[in-house]
N, C-alpha and C positions, 0 to 999 in steps of 0.2 A: 187560137191562130194567130199566127204575126201578120202585124201591119205589110201592105206592099210596100218592094222596096223603091225609094223614089229614084230617078233616072237622072245619074249624077255624069257630066262630062269633065274629065281631066285633062290638060296637056300632059303630056308624059312620054319623056325617049327614055330608055331601054337603053344603057352602054352597056355594050359587051353583047347583046344578046340580039339575035337574029329575029324576024319578025316571026318566023312558025315558032319558036321558040315561047316569045310572048304570048301568039295565039293559041298555043297548046294548053298554056298556064292558065290564061282567061276562061277557057271554055272546061280546064278540070273543076274550076273554082266556079263557074256559072251551073256545071251537072251536078254539083255538090259530091263529084268523086274524090274530094281532099274534105278533112275537117277545118273548123276553123284555127287550130292549133299548127297544121300541119301547111295552111294556105299562107299564114302569118310569119311561120320560119322560113316558106324559101320566097316570101317578097322580101323579107329581111336580108338574103341573099344577093339579089339584084340591087344596081348602082341604077338608082331611078332619078333623074332630073326632074322635079315638078318645076314647070314657069308660072310664077303670079300666084301662088299658091302658098297659105301659110299650114306649116308640119302637120300642125294642131287639127286644121280643116282637111287635111289629108287623111288623117290616122281616122276621125270620125265617120271618113265619107268610106275608107277599107269598113273599117266596123260595123257599119250598117250593111254595105254588100255581105259581108263574112255572115251578119244575123246570127242566128243560133244554130249555125251546122257546129 
């Protein structure tokens, strides 16, 4: 059994995507409707502006969120 995922809050702006598109992606990831590989590929296509975070910290947070999916 895997450990519970710690709650992490990142301040993120998604350029070129409306709120519905972003919310839909988050719901699909949360529900396990996509594999980790599919989620990472989709996230790579989104132009994200991460304010106040190192890229390595964000990558680690996403990896923890996706876990074993």
